[in-house]
Structures are given as structure tokens and as C-alpha cells.
C-alpha positions, 0 to 999 in steps of 0.5 A: 090247687089248680082249677080249670075253668070252661067259660060258660058262652050262654052266661057271658059277656063281652060288651065295648063302646066308643064315640060315635061323632063326637058327642055321644056313644054306640054301644054293643057286644060280642055274641059268641065266644070261648075260652078257659080259666086256670085258678092255681093258688099260687096266682102268678101259674094262672092263666085266661084264653078267650077266642072271640068270633069277631063277625058277632058282633053285634050294635043293634043296627044291622048296617053297622054290624055289616061295616064293622066286619068289612076290611073297614074295621074287623075283616072278618073275612081274612079274621075272624077272631080276637084272641086273649091269652094271659101272660100273668096274673096278680092279686090286687087285694080285695078280690081284685085281680090284675091279668095281662096279655095278649090282646090280637085283632087282626093278627096285630097282637098286643099286650093289654092289662084287664082290672078284673073282680071276683063276682063270687062263686057257688053251686047251679042247680044241676050241681055244676060249680060256677065262678064269675068274673067281671073286668074292664080295659081301653084300648086305642083300636089305631093299635089294631089296626082299626084306622077307617074315619070319616071326617064330620063337617062341623070338625072332629071325627065320627069313630073314637080312637077309645074303646071300653071293654067290658066282661062278664065272665061265668065260667064252669068248674071243668072237674066236677064236669068231668066227674059226671061223666 
């Protein structure tokens, strides 16, 4: 059996952290995303697609967010979206999945692997079936053309290369929603 789930952007989070000045981390998130998950009894036939609005980046500091939207980083004027499309899904046991796919940032696509964990499944108060997943991965920002940096007088660089990414995804079963319509 195959089920399709639409990602609920108001109950999902795409967060990240990156080293700043070598000794601390800056955390942020993207506020706007869309996507779908298709789950199949044959897990290898399952897939996920997510599109993130690059301009929706939020680190809690307006000046930094403006710089991140600029050509130095995401260049949202020319590359308004970040995209992930899975290419394979593997059950690695105990409710965990390895989802491999293509991540595109600034028109550069690289294969990444996400370690996902089922966070559960149930009905909401309005009769919609929901499912949740959490996942983590790390990428090297330079692999996606995010090269800007500044040397520090005391040594090191202003912005680290490794970006840790965490997603908390909640999705709604489309079959139940379509049947009610």
C-alpha cells in the first residue's frame, strides 16, 4: 500500500547551526517550506521532496539575515529555492530510515544522506491522519558554492564550513483529506 503525505509547514522546522568565530555557533531556521512524502510498503519505492524558500532564512538578527540572502551566500534573487529530492530510502531498523537524495543550493546539486527517525503517527482533533519524522545531516557549505568568509585577526575564520541541519517534519495524509473534500 502506498500513502502520500503533504508536509505541514506550520508544524515543521528546518533548522541549522554553524560555527561562528571558531568558538561559538549561530543557529537559524527557514520559515517557509513545502513538500510531500510518499510511503510504500516496499520502502525502496518511498520518496520525499522538499522545497525551501531561501529568503525565509531567520537567524534572529536582521542584518545577518540580509547578508545571508545576498550574493555572498544564498543569492536569493537568482536562486530563490533550496530543494531536496530523495533517490533511495532504506530501513536501518528501530524506526530509523536512511534517506539518500539530491540537495540543491544555488543551482549546485550534491548527494546527501539523511538519518531519519519516525516520531510517530496519529489522528489530529479534526480527523486528519498525521505522521512525523526527525532527521539530521551535515554538509560542507563550500560544496554548494557558499564560499564567503573572512579571516580573523587572532587566527581562524569568521564562518565555519560545516553546517549541521536538523528537520522536524509533520505531514498530513492526503487520502483522508481528499476523501473529506
